[in-house]
C-alpha positions as CSV (number, residue, x, y, z in Angstrom):
1,M,-12.5,9.7,182.5
2,W,-9.4,9.2,180.0
3,Y,-9.1,10.3,176.9
4,V,-7.0,9.0,173.7
5,Y,-6.5,11.7,171.3
6,I,-4.9,12.4,168.0
7,L,-2.7,15.2,166.8
8,L,-1.7,16.3,163.3
9,C,1.6,17.9,163.6
10,N,2.4,20.2,160.7
11,G,-0.3,18.7,158.5
12,K,1.7,15.3,158.0
13,T,2.6,13.6,161.4
14,Y,0.0,11.9,163.6
15,Y,0.8,12.0,167.4
16,I,-1.1,9.5,169.6
17,G,-1.7,9.8,173.3
18,V,-3.5,9.5,176.4
19,T,-4.7,11.9,179.1
20,N,-6.9,12.3,182.0
21,D,-7.0,16.3,181.5
22,L,-7.1,16.6,177.6
23,R,-7.3,20.5,177.8
24,E,-4.0,20.7,179.6
25,R,-2.7,18.2,177.5
26,L,-3.2,20.2,174.3
27,R,-1.7,23.4,176.1
28,E,1.4,21.5,176.8
29,H,2.0,20.4,173.1
30,K,0.9,23.9,171.8
31,E,3.4,25.4,174.4
32,H,6.3,23.0,173.2
33,R,6.6,21.3,176.5
34,S,6.1,17.6,175.3
35,F,9.3,15.8,173.8
36,F,8.0,14.9,170.9
37,T,5.8,17.6,169.7
38,K,8.0,20.2,170.7
39,Q,9.6,20.3,167.2
40,F,6.5,21.1,165.4
41,K,5.0,24.6,164.8
42,D,1.4,23.6,163.8
43,I,-0.5,21.2,165.9
44,E,-4.1,20.3,165.4
45,L,-6.2,18.4,167.4
46,V,-8.1,16.1,165.1
47,H,-9.5,13.5,167.1
48,Q,-10.8,12.2,170.3
49,E,-12.2,9.5,172.3
50,W,-13.0,8.9,176.0
51,Y,-12.6,5.8,178.1
52,P,-13.8,5.0,181.8
53,T,-10.5,3.7,182.6
54,K,-6.7,4.4,182.2
55,V,-6.2,0.6,181.2
56,S,-8.8,0.6,178.4
57,A,-7.6,4.1,177.1
58,E,-4.0,2.7,176.8
59,K,-5.2,-0.2,175.0
60,R,-6.8,1.7,172.4
61,E,-3.8,4.1,172.0
62,E,-1.8,1.2,171.6
63,Q,-4.3,-0.1,168.7
64,L,-4.0,3.2,167.0
65,K,-0.3,3.4,167.1
66,R,-0.2,0.1,165.0
67,W,-2.4,1.4,162.4
68,S,-1.4,2.7,159.0
69,N,-1.8,6.7,158.4
70,Q,-4.6,5.7,155.7
71,K,-6.3,3.9,158.4
72,K,-5.8,7.0,161.1
73,Q,-7.2,9.3,158.2
74,E,-10.3,7.0,157.8
75,L,-11.0,7.3,161.4
76,I,-10.5,11.1,161.5
77,G,-12.5,11.2,158.6
78,G,-15.5,9.5,160.3
79,N,-15.0,6.2,158.8
80,S,-14.6,4.0,161.9
81,A,-15.1,0.7,160.6
82,G,-11.6,-0.3,161.2
83,N,-12.3,-0.2,165.1
């Protein structure tokens, strides 16, 4: 199982990633072992989805990365009509 996840960093910046071990990946982010997120003090998991294959998860990750912050906020808030 593969996860696509969204982190909210310092309450203003979104980070979107893919992993097959969400718990370990979150630990890496919070322990500042991730290149992009190591600069942030506050890291919060705000959204996650699972996919059966890495390819399908990566497709979704690319889609989400193209979205505006407003559209990401709507997804996080429960309005997933933008899928």
